[in-house]
C-alpha positions as CSV (number, residue, x, y, z in Angstrom):
1,M,209.0,196.7,222.8
2,H,207.1,193.1,223.5
3,K,203.0,195.2,223.0
4,Q,204.8,197.2,220.0
5,I,205.2,193.9,218.3
6,K,201.6,192.2,219.4
7,H,200.4,195.6,218.1
8,Q,201.8,194.9,214.0
9,V,200.3,191.5,214.2
10,F,197.0,193.0,214.8
11,V,197.6,195.8,212.7
12,L,199.1,193.7,209.8
13,L,195.9,190.4,211.4
14,L,193.6,193.3,210.7
15,S,194.9,193.9,206.7
16,F,194.3,190.5,206.2
17,S,190.4,190.4,207.2
18,L,189.7,193.7,205.7
19,C,192.2,193.2,202.2
20,A,189.9,189.2,202.1
21,Q,186.3,190.6,202.4
22,N,184.2,192.2,198.8
23,Q,181.5,194.0,198.2
24,Y,178.9,193.5,194.9
25,Y,176.7,195.3,193.8
26,L,173.3,195.4,192.3
27,S,171.2,197.8,189.9
28,S,168.2,196.0,187.7
29,S,167.8,199.7,186.4
30,T,171.3,201.2,185.8
31,G,173.4,198.2,186.7
32,N,175.6,195.7,183.9
33,D,176.3,192.2,183.7
34,N,179.7,193.2,181.9
35,N,180.5,195.6,184.6
36,N,183.0,195.2,187.9
37,G,180.1,194.9,190.4
38,S,181.2,197.5,192.1
39,Q,179.4,200.2,193.3
40,T,179.7,202.6,190.1
41,Q,179.3,199.7,188.1
42,P,176.4,197.3,188.8
43,W,175.8,194.1,187.4
44,K,172.3,193.9,186.4
45,T,171.4,190.8,186.8
46,L,170.3,187.4,189.5
47,S,171.9,185.4,187.2
48,K,175.6,187.4,187.4
49,L,175.7,186.5,191.4
50,S,175.1,182.5,190.7
51,N,178.5,183.3,188.7
52,I,180.3,184.5,191.7
53,T,181.2,181.8,195.4
54,L,180.7,184.4,198.0
55,G,183.1,184.4,201.4
56,P,182.5,185.2,205.3
57,G,182.0,188.6,204.4
58,D,180.8,188.8,201.9
59,T,178.5,191.6,201.0
60,V,175.6,191.9,198.9
61,Y,173.3,195.5,197.6
62,F,170.2,196.4,195.5
63,K,169.3,199.4,194.8
64,K,166.8,200.8,196.5
65,G,163.6,200.6,194.7
66,D,164.8,197.7,192.0
67,T,163.2,194.9,190.7
68,F,165.2,191.8,191.0
69,R,163.2,189.2,189.2
70,G,164.9,185.2,189.1
71,I,166.1,182.8,191.7
72,M,169.5,182.9,194.4
73,L,170.1,179.7,195.3
74,L,172.8,180.3,198.9
75,M,174.8,177.1,200.1
76,D,175.6,177.5,203.1
77,Q,179.5,176.1,203.8
78,G,181.8,175.4,206.3
79,Q,181.4,173.7,209.4
80,K,179.4,174.7,212.8
81,E,180.3,176.8,215.0
82,T,181.4,174.7,218.4
């Protein structure tokens, strides 16, 4: 029974970590900044990406072969691991 509780706690924690991760997609050729940034509705420009705050585990995908013009500034927050 103790082993079953550990397993349930592990599954619960794993589900929280998976939910916290976001994926954003950009395509300068087929995207639109009015889209939601999903794989099927990518954003078009880097400026749209600049308007969100990326969290730990978030991933940004750029469409292969597309050209993205502009500036992308990544800021680091948090604490250094000890």
